[in-house]
N, C-alpha and C positions, 0 to 999 in steps of 0.2 A: 218300314217307314212310310210306304205308300198307304198302308191301312190306317196309320195314325192320322195322316192328312185327310183321308176320306172321312174318318170319324169326326175330326174337328170341323170339316165342312158340313157334315150332317147336323152337328150341334148348332152351328151358325144359322143354318136354314131353319131349324126348329125355333131358335130364339127370335129370328126375324119374323117367322109366322105368328108367334105369340104376340109380338108388338106391332103387327102390321096395321091394326086398327087404331093405333095411337099416333098422335102427332109428335113432333120433336120435343115440345115443352113437357108433354105428359110423360114421355119416355125418360127425360132427364129427371123429372120429379120422382117418378117411380124408382129410378136407379138410386137417387139420393136417399129416399126413404129406406130402401133395402140395405144400402151400405151402412147407414146410421143405425138401423135396427140390428144388423150383424155386429157392429162395434159395441153397441150396448149389451147385446147378449154375450159377447166374448168377455167384456169387462165384468158382467154379472156372474158368469160361471167361474172365470179364472181369477178369483179373489183369494187373498191370503186365508180368509175364513171359509170353511167348507159350506156347501149348500145346506147340508144337514143342520149345521150349527145355526146358520142364518134362518132356516125354516123354524127351528125351535124358538128363536128369539121373536120371530114374527108372530107365531102362535101365542106366545106368552104376552106380547104387547096387545094383541087383540083381546086376549082373555082379561087383561087388566081393565079394559073398557066396560066389562060386565059389572053392573052396580055392586053385586054381592062380593065379587072378587076385589073390586076397587076399595070397597069399604073395609074388607079384611086387611088389605095391604096398608091402608091408612091407619087402622087400629094398631097394627104391628109397628108402624113407624113411630106412633106416639108412645107406645110401650117401650121401644128401643131408646127413644129420646129420654124418657123418664129413668130408665135403667142406667143409661150412661151418666146422666147427671147425678143420680143417687150414688153410683159407684165412685164418681169423682169426689163428691162431698164426703163420702166415707173415707177416701184416701186423705182428705184434708182434716180428718179426725175431729170434725165439729168446730174447728177454729173459726172465729169470726172473720168476715171479709172486710177489707178496707176499701170502701167505694167512693170516699170523698177525701180531699186533702185535709190533714189535721189543721186546726185553727192556728196552732203554733208549731213551728218545726221541732222535730224530735232531737234530742241530744244524741251524741255518738253512741253512748252505752246502750241506750234504748233501741236504736236502730240495729246495732249488732246483735242484741238479744233477740229481736224479732226475726232477723235473718237466720240466726242459728236455729230458732224454733221451726221456721219453715223448712230449713234444710234437713231437719230430723224427721220430717214427715215421710211416710213410706216404710214398708216392712221388709223389703228384700235386702239381704246383706251383700250389697254390690261390692263393698270394699273387702269382702272375705272370699270372693270368687264364686258366688252363687248365681251370677248373672252372665248370660251369653253376650259377649261384646260390650257395647254401651260405654263402659269406662275401661280403658286399656292399661292404665297404670295408676297407682295411687301411692305416693311416697311423701311423707311429711317434709323431708328436706327439700324435695323438688317443689312442693307446694309453696314453701316459704320463699324460695328463690323467685318463683314466678309471681308471687304476690308482690314482692318488692319491685321486680322489674315492671310489672304491669302498672303499679302505682306511679313509678317514675315517668312512664310513657302514656299514661291514661288520657292526657289531653292532646296528644299529637295526632296529626292527620296527614297521610301521604298525598292527599289531594293538593297540598300546598308544599311542593318539594323545596321551594326557596326558603320557606319558613322552618320546615322540619327535614332538612337534608339527611340527618342521621338515621331517621326511620326509613327513608328511601334506600339508604345504603344497606341497612340490615335486610330489607326485603330483597334487594338485588343479590345479596350474599346467600340468603336462604334459597333463592331460585337457582343460583349457580352451584351451590353445594348439592342440591337435589339433582340437578342435571348431571353432575359428575357421577352420582350414584347410579344413574340410569344410562351411563355411557353416552351422554350427549356430546356432540362435537363442539368446537369453538363457535360454530354457526348456530347451535341450538340455543333456544331462548324460552322465556315463559313469564308467568306472573304468579303471585299469590292470589288466593281467593278465600271466600268465607267458609268453604267446605267442598266436599266431593261433588255435591249436586251442582254448585256454581262452576266448578272446574269442567264438568261434563257439558253444562249449558254453554260455556264459553267456546269449547271445542266445536260443538254443533253449530253455534252462531258463526264461528270463523269459517267453517267449511261450507255453510249455506252461502255466505257472502262471496267466498272464493269461487264457488260453483257458478253463481249468478254473474259476477263481474269479470271473471277470468275465463270461464269455460262456456258461457252463454247458455247455461241450464236455467230454464224458466220455472220448472217444477221440481226442485231438489228433493231427493229421497235418501234416507239413510237405511242401511241394511245391517241389522244387529241380531244377536242371538236372543231367543225368548227369555233367557236367564239374565240378560243385561239389566243394569239398574234402571228403575223407573225414571231416573233423571233424564234419560234419553227420551222417554215419552213426554216428560215435562217440557223438554226442549222443543219437541215436535209441536206441542200445543202452544207454546209461547211464540215460536218463530215461524209458524206456518209451514213446517216441514212435513212431508209424508214419511211414513215409517213402515218398514217391512220387518216382521219378527221371524227369524229363522229358527226352526225346531232344533232340538238337541238330540243326540243319541241317547236312548233310554238307559243304556248300560254305562256309558262313560260320562253322561250329563255334560258333554262338551258339544260345541256347535257342529251341526251337520254341514260339512264343507260343500258337498254336492248341492245341497239345497241352497246354500249361500250363493254359490255360483249361478244357480238358476234365477235367483232373485235380482241379480245385477242387470241393470239396463242403462240406457243412455242418460237417464235422469239421476243415477246414483251419485250422490255427492260425497259419501263417506261409508266406510266399513268400520266395524268395531268388534272387539273381542275383550274378554275379561281375564285378568290375571291376579287373583282368582275371581270367580263370580260369587255373589253373595249367597244364593240359596244352598249350593252344594260345596263351595270352596274348591271347585275344580278349575283348572287353567285351560282356557281355550287354546287350540293350536295356532298360536300367534304367527309362527313362521309361515304356515300355509295361508293364513288370512293375508299376511303381508305380500305373499307371492301373487295372490289374486289382485291386490292393490297395485302391484307393479305391472301386472299383465294388462289391466284395464285403466291404468293411470288414475287410480282413485285413492285419496288419502285414507290412512288407516289409523284409528284411535285405539289405544290400549287403556282400558279402565283398570287401573291398579290402585284405586282409592282405598279399598279395604286392606289389601296385604302388601302394598308397595314397600313399606318400610320393614317388612319381614323378608320378602323375596330379595330385596337389594342387599341383604346381609347373609343370605343363606349360604353362599360359598364360604364366607369367612367363618360361619358357624358350623361348617362341616356337612352341609346338606346340599343335595343336588336339586336342580330345577330346570325345566325347559326354558330356552331363551325367549324373551318377551319384550325387550326394551329397544333402545335406539341402536343397539349392536346389530339389529336385523334391518337390512335394507327394505324400505317400504313402510316401516313404522314412522308415522309423521307426527304423532302426538301421544302424550301419556298424561294421565291424571293420577296423582298420589296424595293421600291425606297425611299431613304431618300431625293432625290431631287424633289419629288412630294409633298405629304402632310407632309413629314418631313421638308419641307421648306428650305432644304440645297441648295447650288448652284448646277447648272446642272453639271452632271458628277459623281454622286455618287449613289450607290445602294448597297444592301447587299444580298448575296446568303447564305442560311443557310442549314445545314444538321443535321439530328438526330444523326449521328454517323460519326466518322472519316474515316471509311472504304469507305464511299462515297466521302468525301472530298479529300482523297488521290488520287482518280482517276480523280479529277479535275486538280490536279497539273500537270505541264509539267516539267519533269526532264530529263536532258541529262548528264550522268556522264562521258562520254568519249570525250567530246569536248577538243581540244588542249588548248582552252582559260581557262580551269578550269571546275570544276563541276558546271553545270548550272541548276538552278531550278527557276520556277516562279509560283505563285499561280493562275494567271489568264492569259488572252490573252496577255496583255501588259507585257513588261519587265520593262522598266522604267515607273513609274507612278507619277502623280502630287501629291506630298506631300501637296501642298497648298490646294487641294480639300479635302483631308482627314482631314486636320486641320480645314478647314472651316466647314465641315460636323460635326465634333466633337463639334466645337464651337456652331453650331446651336442647337444641342441636349442639350447642357448645357444652352443655352439662353432660351429655352422654358421650359424644364423640364416637368414633368408629368402634372402639373396644367396648363401650357401654352398650351400643346397639347390637353388636355381634353377640355379646354375652346374653342379653335379653332374648334375642332371637333363638339362641341355642336352648335356653331354658323353655321357651314357649313351644318350640317345635318338638323338643324331647317329650314334653308333657302331652302335646297333641298326638304324637305317635303312640305313646303309652296308652292314652285313652282310646285311640282308634283300635289298637290291638285288643284291648280289653272288650270293646264293643263287638268286634268281629268274632270273639269266642262265644258270644251269646247266640244260640241257634234261632231264637224266636225273632230276632231283628236282623237287619242288614245295613251296611253302609253304602250310601250312594256314591258311585264312581270311585275315583282315586283322589282323595283330598290332596291339593297341591301345596297347602300351607297350614293354616291354623283353624279352618272351619271343618267340622265333621257333621254330616247330615245322615240321619238314620230313618228307616222305614220298617214296615213289617208286613209279611204275607200271612201272618198267623192271627193277628188281632189288629184292631184299629189303632194306629200309632198315637192318636190323640188321647187314648186311654193312658198311655205312658206319660204323655205331657201333663195331663191332669194330676196324675199321681206324684210326679216330680214337683209340680207346683205346690202341692200340699206339704212337701218336704222342704220347701223354701227355695227351690230352683226356678229360675226364669229362663226358659229356652224360647227360640224363635220358631213359630209354626210355619210350615211350608204348604203349598197347595199345587195341585195339577202335576204330579200326584201328591198325596198327603205325606207329610214328613215333618221332622223337627230337626233343628240343628243347634250345635253348641259352638260358639266362637271362642276359642281359647285366648285368654289374655294373660298378662303378667301375673294377675292375682291368682290364676289357676295353678301357677307354679309353686305356690306356697306349700309347705309340708302338709300332706294329708288331704288336700282338696281333691285331687284327681281320684284317689282311692275312695274318698267319700262319695264322689259322683258315681263311680262304677258300682260301688256297693248299693247305693240307692236305686240305681237302674235295675240291678239284679233282684233286689227285694220287691220292687214294683212289678217286675215281670212275673215273679212267683205269684203275686196277688192276682194279677190279670189272668194268668193261665188257669186259675180256678174257674173262670168264666170268660174265656177269650172272645166269645161272641156277644158280649155285653155291649149295649149302646153307649155312645159317648154322651156325657152329661156336662152341665155347666157351660161356661163360655166357649169351650172348644166344640161343643155340640152345635152352637150357633155358627161358629167359624166353619165347621164341616158342612153344615147345611147350606151356607152361603155359596159354596162351590157348585152346588147342584142347580142353582137358579140360572136359567138360560139368559135372561135379560140382566146383564151386569149393571145396568143403570140403577136397579133396585139396590144392589150391593153398594154401589157408589153413594146412594142416598144414605144408607146406614153409616157409611164411613164418614160422611159429612156431619151426621148427628154426633158421632164420636168426637170429631174435631171441635164441634160446637161446645161439647161438654168441657173441653180443656179451658174454656174461657168463662166458665160459670163463676158468678160472684153473688149467688143468692144469699140473702141476709140483709138486714137493715143496719144503717149506721147507729141507730139507738141501741141495738144489741151490742155493737162494738163499744159504745160508750159505757154501757152497763157493766162490761167486763173490765172497766178501768183503763181503756185505751183512749186517752184524751189528747 
């Protein structure tokens, strides 16, 4: 102990000798500079992104300033823009664009004819089960019911509950029925939204405001798995939140709990897990995430947008699943999409909370507006009452038995396809699928070769990156006779073709997708994505061309 004191005393003398020639102000200034420099260096080194990755980005950004490189990139951007627009016009099959209002309004028959023609565009047989996800059920009887219901409620708006109380009643009933499916207590509450993205946005907004107003956090941060839906990133961008992406285990593809714990700090306003996640269809260990939430007094959101109306009926369909809902202490909110496996029309989802104290921070209230006291539960002010009524009608149409039966068929088909894929030695299945999504990769050939081959056979699968993979989201259409067998047969046939030259380079659009992953500066990839989105709004073509085709 005496030696330690002596050592400390020597260090003090050494420091004093170093600063002996400085006055007090200079000493304070030097100390401040040193402390701030150390803080900057610490923040620079210990970021979520590695030094190596940031160095690559820096080098790439510097290289972009070289005239020859900059010119090449701009040329590629222009080429991409042209390609995207050309492809979109090709999808529109040369049909003329309406860019001005017609002089006289069209008759009903003509409008319906044009709508039907537009809806026939596209070549994928989505109604026959050749598409991953996208449309989750298609039944003529249900379509007719929903068409009638939406027509009856098409002009209603829950923003005016005194004028349309019946629509508000149906929304409240949808929320309560969904809460009951996810074992919410009498205190549990929630709202409908326009989709999973808005549900997640609302939860993030609620927890941001709760953190600021109730916990005194000035710089709220969310901690989420890297596989969590980009809606969380969108919420961070919209609401000024900081975000930390937690890696997943390469084998299980579920969140690394030890890493999640390390990322938690005094600014953490929420934790999140997926049940299941979109890329791999695996379910994060929600019980363990909730335990972290209880330990550090942090709200926990469960994103069950994709598979919520599958997992909620798995027990009744004879399938087991890990707990993930309000039955777990510490789970404070859940998002579930009625417009996916709830089979409701697009534009409906539910966000749920364990207590009203969280929901109240979701609301937007402005009591001092000259137009009156204004309050809205979600992003939108006016909302489509027709969607609410159609969602309510869908739940009534299926009931518990209908959903349980559909879940059994979907999961039986998913297990059958998973087992068939696992028998193919050239590919592997990522993790352990928790519900209806099956992701595959390959250590033998580039998996995008398989994606391209299946596309030529009429299949539309989702590409994955970091690492490369593809996934199939099983829907009710895949349960039709022969669809699953056709998919497995096509996969086997394409693998046989690929194995004749397994080292072949990927071609076509998947080659571009694969190349994009290797670009260090992701802003370039972002630019290409923006060009693709621009192409969705293309209306090239002149009105006189429209008139020449007889559209007056």
